[in-house]
C-alpha positions in Angstrom: 34.8 -24.7 -49.6 32.2 -23.4 -47.2 32.9 -23.3 -43.5 30.3 -25.1 -41.3 27.7 -22.8 -39.8 27.9 -22.2 -36.1 24.6 -21.8 -34.3 24.7 -19.7 -31.1 21.9 -20.4 -28.7 21.0 -17.3 -26.6 19.9 -17.8 -23.0 16.2 -17.8 -22.5 14.8 -14.7 -20.8 14.0 -15.3 -17.2 10.3 -15.7 -16.4 8.4 -12.8 -15.0 7.7 -14.7 -11.8 8.6 -18.2 -10.6 6.0 -20.8 -9.9 6.0 -19.8 -6.2 5.9 -16.2 -7.2 2.8 -16.7 -9.4 1.2 -18.7 -6.6 1.8 -15.9 -4.1 0.5 -13.3 -6.6 -2.7 -15.2 -7.2 -3.2 -15.7 -3.5 -2.8 -12.0 -2.9 -5.3 -11.2 -5.7 -7.8 -13.6 -4.2 -7.4 -12.1 -0.8 -7.8 -8.5 -2.1 -10.7 -9.1 -4.4 -12.6 -11.9 -2.7 -11.6 -12.7 0.9 -11.3 -9.2 2.3 -14.6 -8.0 0.8 -16.4 -11.1 2.1 -15.0 -10.6 5.6 -16.2 -7.0 5.6 -19.6 -7.3 3.9 -20.8 -10.8 4.7 -19.3 -11.7 8.1 -21.3 -10.1 11.0 -19.6 -7.4 13.0 -19.6 -9.3 16.2 -17.6 -12.1 14.7 -13.8 -12.4 15.3 -13.4 -12.8 11.5 -15.1 -9.6 10.6 -12.9 -7.0 8.8 -14.0 -3.6 10.1 -14.6 -0.6 7.8 -11.7 1.1 9.7 -9.3 -1.7 8.7 -10.5 -1.7 5.1 -9.8 2.1 4.8 -6.5 1.7 6.7 -5.2 -1.1 4.5 -6.4 0.7 1.4 -4.2 3.7 2.4 -1.3 1.4 3.1 -1.5 -0.1 -0.4 -1.5 3.4 -1.9 1.7 4.1 0.2 3.2 0.8 -1.0 2.8 1.9 -4.7 4.8 5.0 -3.8 7.5 2.9 -2.1 7.7 0.7 -5.2 8.1 3.8 -7.3 10.9 5.1 -5.1 12.6 1.7 -5.3 12.7 1.8 -9.1 14.6 5.1 -9.1 16.6 4.7 -5.9 17.2 1.0 -5.5 17.7 0.2 -9.2 18.9 3.5 -10.7 20.7 5.1 -7.7 18.6 8.3 -7.8 17.4 9.3 -4.4 14.3 11.6 -4.7 13.1 13.5 -1.7 10.2 15.1 -3.6 8.0 12.3 -4.8 5.3 13.6 -2.4 4.6 16.2 -5.1 3.6 13.7 -7.7 1.5 11.8 -5.2 -0.3 15.0 -4.3 -0.8 16.1 -7.9 -2.6 12.8 -8.7 -4.7 13.4 -5.5 -5.5 17.0 -6.5 -6.6 15.9 -10.0 -9.0 13.3 -8.6 -10.1 15.8 -5.9 -11.0 18.4 -8.5 -13.3 15.9 -10.2 -14.9 14.9 -6.9 -15.5 18.5 -6.0 -17.2 19.2 -9.3 -19.4 16.2 -8.9 -20.3 17.1 -5.3 -21.2 20.7 -6.4 -23.4 19.6 -9.2 -23.5 20.5 -12.9 -22.7 24.1 -13.8 -22.0 25.0 -10.1 -18.9 26.2 -8.4 -17.3 24.2 -5.5 -18.2 25.6 -2.1 -14.9 27.2 -1.4 -15.0 29.2 -4.6 -18.5 30.4 -3.8 -17.2 31.4 -0.4 -14.4 33.4 -2.0 -16.9 35.0 -4.4 -15.5 33.5 -7.5 -17.7 33.9 -10.6 -16.3 31.2 -12.8 -14.0 28.3 -12.8 -10.3 29.0 -13.5 -8.6 27.6 -16.5 -6.9 24.9 -14.5 -10.4 23.3 -13.8 -11.3 23.1 -17.5 -11.2 19.3 -17.8 -12.2 18.5 -14.2 -15.8 17.7 -15.1 -14.8 14.6 -17.2 -13.9 11.4 -15.5 -12.0 10.2 -18.6 -9.9 13.3 -18.7 -9.3 13.0 -14.9 -8.0 9.5 -15.3 -5.6 10.6 -18.1 -4.4 13.7 -16.1 -3.7 11.5 -13.1 -0.9 10.0 -15.2 -0.1 12.9 -17.6 0.3 15.8 -15.1 2.9 14.1 -12.8 4.6 12.5 -15.8 4.8 15.9 -17.7 6.2 17.7 -14.7 8.7 14.9 -13.9 9.7 14.8 -17.6 10.5 18.6 -17.8 12.2 18.7 -14.4 14.1 15.4 -15.0 15.3 16.4 -18.5 17.0 19.6 -17.3 18.3 18.0 -14.1 19.8 14.8 -15.8 21.0 16.8 -18.8 23.0 18.9 -16.4 24.5 15.8 -14.8 23.0 16.7 -11.4 23.1 13.7 -9.1 23.7 12.6 -5.6 22.8 14.8 -2.7 22.4 17.8 -5.0 19.6 16.1 -6.9 17.9 15.2 -3.6 18.0 18.8 -2.4 16.6 20.1 -5.7 13.7 17.7 -5.5 13.0 18.9 -2.0 13.1 22.5 -3.2 10.7 21.7 -6.0 8.2 20.1 -3.7 8.4 22.8 -1.1 7.8 25.5 -3.8 4.8 23.7 -5.1 3.4 23.4 -1.5 3.7 27.1 -1.0 2.0 27.7 -4.3 -1.0 25.4 -3.5 -1.4 27.2 -0.1 -2.4 30.4 -1.9 -6.2 30.9 -2.2 -5.9 32.7 -5.6 -4.5 29.6 -7.3 -7.9 28.0 -7.1 -6.9 24.8 -5.2 -8.6 25.4 -1.9 -5.7 27.0 -0.1 -4.8 25.7 3.3 -7.9 23.5 3.6 -7.6 21.9 0.2 -10.5 19.8 -1.0 -13.0 17.9 1.1 -16.7 17.1 1.3 -16.7 14.5 -1.5 -20.0 12.8 -1.9 -19.9 10.5 -5.0 -17.9 9.2 -7.9 -19.6 8.5 -11.2 -22.9 9.1 -9.5 -22.2 6.4 -6.8 -22.0 7.4 -3.2 -18.6 7.2 -1.6 -20.1 6.7 1.9 -21.3 3.1 1.5 -19.5 -0.1 2.6 -19.6 -1.4 -0.9 -17.7 1.6 -2.3 -15.2 1.4 0.5 -14.5 -2.2 -0.4 -14.4 -1.4 -4.1 -11.8 1.3 -3.6 -9.8 -1.1 -1.4 -9.8 -3.7 -4.1 -8.9 -1.2 -6.8 -5.9 -0.1 -4.7 -4.8 -3.7 -4.3 -5.1 -4.5 -8.0 -3.2 -1.3 -8.8 -0.4 -2.3 -6.4 -0.2 -5.8 -7.9 -0.2 -4.3 -11.4 2.6 -1.8 -10.5 4.6 -4.7 -9.0 4.3 -6.7 -12.2 5.3 -3.7 -14.3 8.3 -3.0 -12.1 9.3 -6.7 -12.2 9.1 -6.7 -16.0 11.1 -3.5 -16.2 14.0 -4.6 -14.0 14.3 -8.0 -15.6 14.4 -6.6 -19.1 17.5 -5.1 -20.9 16.2 -1.7 -19.9 16.4 -2.7 -16.2 19.9 -4.1 -16.6 21.1 -0.8 -18.1 19.5 1.0 -15.2 21.5 -1.1 -12.8 24.6 -0.4 -14.8 23.9 3.3 -14.6 23.5 2.9 -10.8 26.8 1.0 -10.4 29.0 2.8 -13.0 27.4 5.5 -15.1 30.6 6.7 -16.8 31.5 3.1 -17.8 27.9 2.6 -19.1 28.3 5.7 -21.3 31.6 4.3 -22.8 29.6 1.2 -23.7 27.4 3.3 -26.0 24.4 3.8 -23.8 23.0 7.3 -23.1 22.1 7.4 -19.4 19.9 10.4 -19.9 17.2 8.5 -21.8 17.1 5.6 -19.3 17.1 7.8 -16.2 14.5 10.1 -17.6 12.2 7.2 -18.6 12.3 5.5 -15.2 11.9 8.9 -13.5 8.7 9.6 -15.4 7.3 6.1 -14.9 8.0 6.5 -11.1 6.2 9.8 -11.0 3.1 8.4 -12.8 2.9 5.5 -10.4 2.8 8.0 -7.5 0.1 10.0 -9.3 -2.0 6.8 -9.5 -1.4 6.2 -5.8 -2.6 9.7 -5.0 -5.7 9.4 -7.1 -6.7 6.2 -5.3 -5.8 7.6 -1.9 -8.1 10.7 -2.0 -11.5 9.1 -2.2 -10.6 6.7 0.6 -9.5 9.4 3.1 -11.9 12.1 1.9 -9.5 15.0 1.8 -6.4 16.4 0.0 -4.5 19.5 1.0 -1.0 21.0 0.5 0.4 19.1 3.5 0.6 16.0 1.3 3.4 17.9 -0.5 5.4 18.4 2.7 9.1 17.4 2.6 8.5 15.1 5.6 6.0 13.0 3.6 8.6 12.6 0.8 11.3 11.6 3.2 8.9 9.0 4.7 8.6 7.4 1.3 12.3 6.9 1.2 12.2 5.5 4.7 9.6 2.9 3.7 11.9 1.8 0.9 15.0 1.7 3.0 13.3 -0.2 5.8 11.8 -2.8 3.5 14.9 -3.2 1.4 16.1 -1.4 -1.7 16.4 -3.2 -5.1 14.0 -6.0 -4.1 10.5 -4.7 -5.1 8.8 -6.8 -2.5 10.9 -5.1 0.3 9.4 -1.6 -0.2 5.9 -3.0 0.0 6.7 -4.7 3.3 8.4 -1.5 4.5 5.4 0.6 3.6 3.0 -1.7 5.6 5.4 -2.1 8.5 6.3 1.6 9.0 2.8 2.8 8.5 1.3 0.1 10.7 3.8 1.1 13.5 2.9 4.8 12.9 -0.9 4.1 13.2 -0.3 2.3 16.5 2.3 4.7 18.0 0.5 7.9 17.1 -2.4 6.7 19.2 -0.4 5.2 22.0 2.4 7.9 22.2 2.1 10.4 19.4 4.9 12.6 20.8 7.5 9.8 20.2 6.7 8.9 16.6 9.2 11.2 14.9 12.0 10.0 17.2 11.1 6.4 16.6 11.1 7.0 12.8 14.5 8.7 12.9 16.0 6.0 15.1 14.5 3.3 12.8 16.1 4.9 9.7 19.5 5.1 11.5 19.3 1.4 12.7 18.4 0.2 9.3 21.2 2.2 7.6 23.9 1.1 10.0 22.9 -2.5 10.9 20.4 -3.7 8.3 21.5 -2.2 5.0 19.4 -4.9 3.2 16.2 -4.0 5.0 13.6 -6.3 6.4 13.4 -8.4 3.2 17.0 -9.5 3.6 17.0 -9.8 7.4 16.7 -13.6 7.5 19.7 -14.0 5.2 21.6 -11.5 7.3 20.8 -13.4 10.5 22.1 -16.6 8.8 25.3 -14.9 7.8 25.8 -13.6 11.4 25.2 -17.1 12.8 27.6 -18.7 10.3 30.3 -16.1 11.1 29.8 -16.6 14.8 30.1 -20.4 14.5 33.2 -20.0 12.4 34.7 -17.7 15.1 33.8 -20.2 17.8 35.2 -23.1 15.8 38.6 -21.4 15.3 39.8 -21.4 18.9 38.7 -25.0 19.3 40.8 -26.0 16.2 43.8 -24.1 17.6 43.5 -25.8 21.0 43.3 -29.2 19.4 46.3 -28.5 17.2 48.3 -27.3 20.2 47.4 -30.4 22.3 48.5 -32.7 19.4 51.9 -31.1 18.9 53.7 -32.6 21.9 52.6 -36.1 21.0 53.9 -35.7 17.5 57.3 -34.5 18.8 57.4 -37.5 21.2 56.7 -39.9 18.4 59.5 -38.4 16.3 62.0 -38.7 19.2 
């Protein structure tokens, strides 16, 4: 006699985005690829609707920063790994793109101007692939990913985590910055790379190119957001969050945290490399100061201010903090660092969920306050009714 078969229906995977999410995504894509370019190129400068070249460049930079904040959120918000050295991966992507732009500006078979000034006779080995745009695009991802993979393997294999891991990432970034400051390394020393003229033979100094780079940065940001969303909603993302919350318990369940932490660490580094490559042609310069420890700390601040483990929050944080920085460094530049430090303290102590969860936090505060106000009223009513009950019993 055969037992009846039992069918188990597994829950359907959650959609990548809800209907409202896809609507917002498409609206953002339209604004980035159509509305903003039209406001800059087609609307006259005297019009109130005109989007200036300055704003196009500024917003393009902010979107590159937002990609970095999104990368930090993947490793800090969802995996519990605080990196204070992601500025290194951002700068590596920028240097790879800068090398290609310097070669194109110098012309075929010519040395970049700073090498001619230092009386170099030939390109160093590190510039071997800098003349190819295809190789440049690949190295933008491969170089930060390779460095992150080697460093992360030994760090995670040694079970280094917490504040010790953060300090080591700071040390790695600072050592790389000192290396790039040296003229003999062939990376422009203190001045870095500048004087870019064209990319793929098209001038960088035209409004059309500025808008194109702006749109590419926006599309890259939206693409990185979809990738991050897909990762955190998958089984891979659930294991990452389990590692964040209870790494030892996750190991006892049969998962190897090393593989998951190393994978998301490398993906995060490659995202920062992409952001750096898009950043350089828009600002026109890359130098070792991009590897400074302060820049890496700012990336963590963007994520914390926006809201960790939310994906949208770090994007909001990057725009909010850098928008405030752009305004305050013009109005009162000497106070910016104090404001940044105070902002981080306020968010840590009073807004742990960041800006993205602030409305929910305000609703909770109001509900708690209403409950506290209602409690004395209920006690007063109860006390006033007690004598009447006693009289009725008598």
